[in-house]
C-alpha positions as CSV (number, residue, x, y, z in Angstrom):
1,X,11.8,-22.3,-5.2
2,X,9.2,-19.9,-6.8
3,X,5.8,-21.1,-6.8
4,X,3.1,-19.4,-8.8
5,X,-0.7,-20.0,-9.0
6,X,-4.2,-18.7,-8.7
7,X,-6.5,-19.0,-5.7
8,X,-10.4,-18.8,-6.1
9,X,-11.7,-15.9,-4.0
10,X,-15.1,-14.1,-4.0
11,X,-15.7,-12.7,-7.3
12,X,-12.8,-14.4,-9.2
13,X,-9.2,-15.8,-9.1
14,X,-6.2,-14.0,-7.7
15,X,-2.7,-14.6,-8.9
16,X,0.1,-15.3,-6.2
17,X,3.7,-15.9,-6.1
18,X,5.5,-17.6,-3.3
19,X,9.4,-17.3,-2.9
20,X,10.6,-20.0,-0.7
21,X,14.2,-21.1,-0.1
22,X,13.5,-23.6,2.4
23,X,13.9,-21.5,5.6
24,X,11.8,-22.8,8.4
25,X,10.8,-19.0,9.5
26,X,7.4,-17.6,9.5
27,X,6.4,-16.4,6.1
28,X,5.6,-12.7,5.3
29,X,2.7,-11.7,3.0
30,X,3.2,-8.4,1.0
31,X,0.0,-6.4,0.5
32,X,0.4,-3.9,-2.4
33,X,-0.9,-0.4,-2.7
34,X,-3.4,1.0,-5.1
35,X,-6.3,0.2,-4.8
36,X,-6.0,-1.3,-8.2
37,X,-2.0,-1.3,-8.4
38,X,-0.2,-4.5,-8.2
39,X,2.8,-6.4,-6.4
40,X,5.0,-5.3,-9.5
41,X,6.8,-2.3,-7.7
42,X,7.4,-4.2,-4.7
43,X,9.0,-7.2,-6.3
44,X,12.4,-6.3,-5.1
45,X,11.2,-7.4,-1.5
46,X,11.7,-10.8,-2.7
47,X,15.3,-10.9,-1.3
48,X,13.8,-11.2,2.1
49,X,13.3,-14.8,1.0
50,X,16.7,-15.5,2.2
51,X,15.5,-15.4,5.7
52,X,11.9,-16.7,5.3
53,X,9.2,-17.4,2.5
54,X,7.8,-14.2,0.9
55,X,4.4,-14.2,-0.7
56,X,3.1,-11.8,-3.3
57,X,-0.3,-11.6,-4.5
58,X,-2.3,-9.1,-7.0
59,X,-5.6,-8.2,-5.6
60,X,-8.7,-8.9,-7.7
61,X,-9.1,-6.5,-10.4
62,X,-5.3,-5.8,-11.1
63,X,-1.9,-7.2,-12.0
64,X,-2.1,-10.9,-13.2
65,X,-5.5,-11.6,-11.2
66,X,-8.9,-11.6,-12.8
67,X,-10.6,-8.4,-13.8
68,X,-14.2,-8.9,-13.3
69,X,-16.6,-6.1,-14.2
70,X,-18.8,-6.3,-11.3
71,X,-18.2,-3.0,-9.4
72,X,-19.8,-4.1,-6.3
73,X,-16.7,-6.1,-5.8
74,X,-14.7,-3.0,-5.0
75,X,-15.2,-2.6,-1.4
76,X,-12.8,-2.9,1.5
77,X,-14.7,-5.7,3.4
78,X,-14.4,-7.9,0.2
79,X,-10.5,-7.3,0.0
80,X,-10.2,-8.1,3.8
81,X,-12.2,-11.5,2.8
82,X,-10.0,-12.2,-0.1
83,X,-6.9,-12.1,2.2
84,X,-8.4,-14.5,4.5
85,X,-9.4,-16.7,1.6
86,X,-5.7,-16.6,0.2
87,X,-4.4,-17.6,3.5
88,X,-6.6,-20.5,3.9
89,X,-6.1,-21.7,0.4
90,X,-2.3,-21.8,0.9
91,X,-2.5,-23.2,4.4
92,X,-0.7,-20.1,5.8
93,X,-1.3,-20.6,9.5
94,X,1.2,-18.4,10.8
95,X,2.4,-15.3,8.9
96,X,3.9,-11.7,9.2
97,X,2.2,-8.9,7.1
98,X,3.7,-6.0,5.3
99,X,1.3,-3.6,3.9
100,X,2.4,-0.4,1.7
101,X,0.1,2.5,1.3
102,X,-3.6,1.2,0.7
103,X,-2.1,-2.0,1.6
104,X,-1.7,-0.8,5.1
105,X,-5.5,0.3,5.0
106,X,-6.3,-3.3,4.0
107,X,-3.9,-4.8,6.6
108,X,-5.4,-2.7,9.3
109,X,-9.1,-3.6,8.3
110,X,-7.9,-7.2,8.2
111,X,-6.3,-7.1,11.7
112,X,-9.5,-5.8,13.2
113,X,-11.5,-8.9,12.3
114,X,-8.8,-10.6,14.8
115,X,-7.5,-13.1,12.5
116,X,-5.5,-15.9,14.2
117,X,-1.8,-16.5,13.6
118,X,-0.5,-13.0,12.6
119,X,2.9,-12.7,14.3
120,X,3.4,-9.0,13.4
121,X,2.5,-6.3,11.2
122,X,4.5,-3.7,9.0
123,X,2.6,-0.4,8.0
124,X,4.8,1.0,5.3
125,X,3.7,4.7,4.4
126,X,0.4,4.2,5.9
127,X,-3.2,5.5,5.4
128,X,-5.2,4.7,8.4
129,X,-7.5,7.7,8.1
130,X,-8.5,9.0,4.8
131,X,-9.8,12.3,6.2
132,X,-6.5,12.8,7.9
133,X,-4.6,11.8,4.6
134,X,-6.7,14.3,2.6
135,X,-5.9,17.1,5.2
136,X,-2.0,16.2,4.8
137,X,-2.4,16.4,0.9
138,X,-4.0,19.7,1.2
139,X,-1.0,20.9,3.0
140,X,1.4,19.1,0.6
141,X,-0.2,20.7,-2.3
142,X,0.4,24.2,-0.9
143,X,4.3,23.5,-1.3
144,X,3.8,23.0,-5.2
145,X,4.5,26.0,-7.5
146,X,1.6,28.3,-7.7
147,X,0.7,27.6,-11.4
148,X,0.6,23.8,-10.5
149,X,-1.9,24.2,-7.6
150,X,-4.1,26.5,-9.8
151,X,-4.3,23.7,-12.4
152,X,-5.1,21.2,-10.1
153,X,-7.9,23.2,-8.5
154,X,-9.3,24.2,-11.7
155,X,-9.4,20.7,-12.9
156,X,-11.0,19.3,-10.0
157,X,-13.7,22.1,-10.0
158,X,-14.5,21.7,-13.6
159,X,-14.5,17.8,-13.6
160,X,-11.5,17.5,-16.0
161,X,-9.3,15.3,-13.8
162,X,-8.9,13.1,-17.0
163,X,-7.3,15.8,-18.8
164,X,-3.5,16.0,-19.9
165,X,-3.0,19.2,-17.9
166,X,-4.1,17.6,-14.7
167,X,-1.9,14.5,-15.4
168,X,1.1,16.9,-15.9
169,X,0.3,18.8,-12.5
170,X,-0.2,15.5,-10.8
171,X,3.4,14.5,-12.0
172,X,4.7,17.5,-10.1
173,X,3.0,16.4,-6.9
174,X,4.4,12.9,-7.5
175,X,7.9,14.0,-8.1
176,X,7.9,15.7,-4.5
177,X,5.8,13.2,-2.4
178,X,5.6,9.7,-4.2
179,X,9.0,9.1,-5.5
180,X,11.9,11.5,-5.5
181,X,14.2,9.4,-7.7
182,X,15.1,11.5,-10.8
183,X,14.6,10.1,-13.4
184,X,11.8,7.8,-12.3
185,X,13.0,4.1,-12.5
186,X,12.5,2.8,-15.9
187,X,11.1,-0.3,-14.5
188,X,8.1,1.5,-12.9
189,X,7.0,2.6,-16.3
190,X,7.1,-1.1,-17.5
191,X,4.6,-2.2,-15.0
192,X,2.1,0.5,-15.6
193,X,-0.2,-1.8,-17.7
194,X,-0.7,-3.8,-14.4
195,X,-2.8,-1.1,-12.9
196,X,-6.5,-0.8,-13.0
197,X,-7.5,2.9,-12.8
198,X,-11.2,2.0,-12.6
199,X,-10.7,0.4,-9.2
200,X,-8.7,3.1,-8.0
201,X,-11.1,5.8,-9.1
202,X,-14.0,4.1,-7.6
203,X,-12.2,3.3,-4.3
204,X,-10.0,6.3,-4.0
205,X,-10.5,9.1,-6.6
206,X,-8.7,10.8,-9.5
207,X,-5.3,11.3,-7.8
208,X,-3.6,10.5,-4.5
209,X,-4.5,13.9,-3.1
210,X,-8.2,14.2,-4.3
211,X,-10.1,11.6,-2.4
212,X,-13.8,11.1,-3.8
213,X,-14.2,7.3,-3.6
214,X,-15.7,4.8,-1.3
215,X,-12.7,5.0,1.0
216,X,-13.4,8.7,1.5
217,X,-14.5,8.2,5.2
218,X,-12.4,5.3,6.2
219,X,-10.6,5.8,9.6
220,X,-9.7,3.1,11.8
221,X,-7.7,5.3,14.3
222,X,-10.2,4.8,17.1
223,X,-9.5,1.0,16.8
224,X,-5.8,0.8,16.7
225,X,-5.3,0.1,20.4
226,X,-6.8,-3.4,19.4
227,X,-3.9,-4.3,17.3
228,X,-1.6,-5.9,19.8
229,X,1.1,-7.8,17.9
230,X,4.4,-6.2,17.4
231,X,4.0,-3.4,14.9
232,X,6.4,-1.4,12.8
233,X,5.3,1.9,11.2
234,X,7.6,3.3,8.4
235,X,7.6,6.5,6.3
236,X,9.8,8.6,4.1
237,X,10.7,12.0,5.5
238,X,8.8,13.5,2.5
239,X,6.1,11.0,2.1
240,X,2.4,11.9,1.3
241,X,2.1,9.4,4.4
242,X,3.5,12.2,6.4
243,X,5.7,11.5,9.4
244,X,3.3,13.4,11.6
245,X,0.5,11.1,10.8
246,X,2.7,8.1,11.1
247,X,3.7,9.1,14.6
248,X,0.0,9.6,15.5
249,X,-0.8,6.2,14.3
250,X,2.1,4.7,16.0
251,X,1.1,6.5,19.2
252,X,-2.3,4.7,19.2
253,X,-0.9,1.2,18.6
254,X,0.3,-0.3,21.9
255,X,3.2,-2.6,20.8
256,X,4.8,-0.4,18.1
257,X,7.7,1.6,16.9
258,X,8.4,3.8,14.0
259,X,11.3,4.5,11.5
260,X,11.6,7.4,9.1
261,X,13.7,7.0,5.8
262,X,15.3,10.5,5.6
263,X,15.7,10.5,1.8
264,X,12.6,9.0,0.7
265,X,9.0,10.1,-0.2
266,X,6.4,7.4,-0.5
267,X,8.5,4.5,-2.0
268,X,11.5,4.0,0.4
269,X,11.7,0.2,-1.0
270,X,13.1,1.8,-4.1
271,X,14.5,5.1,-3.0
272,X,16.5,3.7,-0.1
273,X,16.3,0.1,-0.8
274,X,19.3,-1.2,1.4
275,X,18.0,0.6,4.4
276,X,14.5,-0.4,4.0
277,X,15.5,-4.0,3.7
278,X,17.6,-3.7,6.7
279,X,14.9,-2.1,8.8
280,X,12.5,-4.8,7.8
281,X,14.7,-7.7,8.3
282,X,15.6,-6.5,11.7
283,X,12.1,-6.1,12.8
284,X,11.2,-9.5,11.5
285,X,14.1,-11.3,13.1
286,X,13.1,-9.7,16.5
């Protein structure tokens, strides 16, 4: 059974889709990346509904959810509140949480409000410290061809990050550290219209590796010891969310373990789908 609908949250309505095959196991909420992306690229995780209900939702401002123009809404605390409002509206008393990329930032911030009924958390390709992320991307940029590095630097200094040359140079970074499938999956291009670059720019910045938005100083590493539920950290070997950073986060989280997908960058759920699903299934079953 697939149930779709909208839930009223602060600032508007968010869209959700529940895949439920009648199993009695605790549902898993999938929190997408961005900010301002959508559930679209993660939709393949619906096969997890063979074991338990799977809930996707698009955060306010993107995907199939409302797109209000009030920019004061694009703050992490409101997204944390939104997740609580969604759970309450759908009577999700007990859940597992699977966050990807910015979804891990949001999941961690949510967990630090000490919500009731969260059985476990999966941090997939995590960003739990924006300053550490920025340092890692600086190192990653140095692995790109010299001319690409120079283009990125020049555009950032001149404020021309919306130019075609910056976009092309960014694609080089993405091919190395975001998704290593060549060619990129066609279906990803089809979901591009569901993104909201305004939310992304305001909260994050013009690119994955140039952090200028209001999350620039986000860092919850000093509080990871407060997350006591079973926790799984995963990343790709070539991930912009580096194995080193992931290992560091895991070392600070008491009840956690870690898995690296050896052939992947930032999208192991597309780059090594079978292994990703297996790792997630095994963890949730435990």
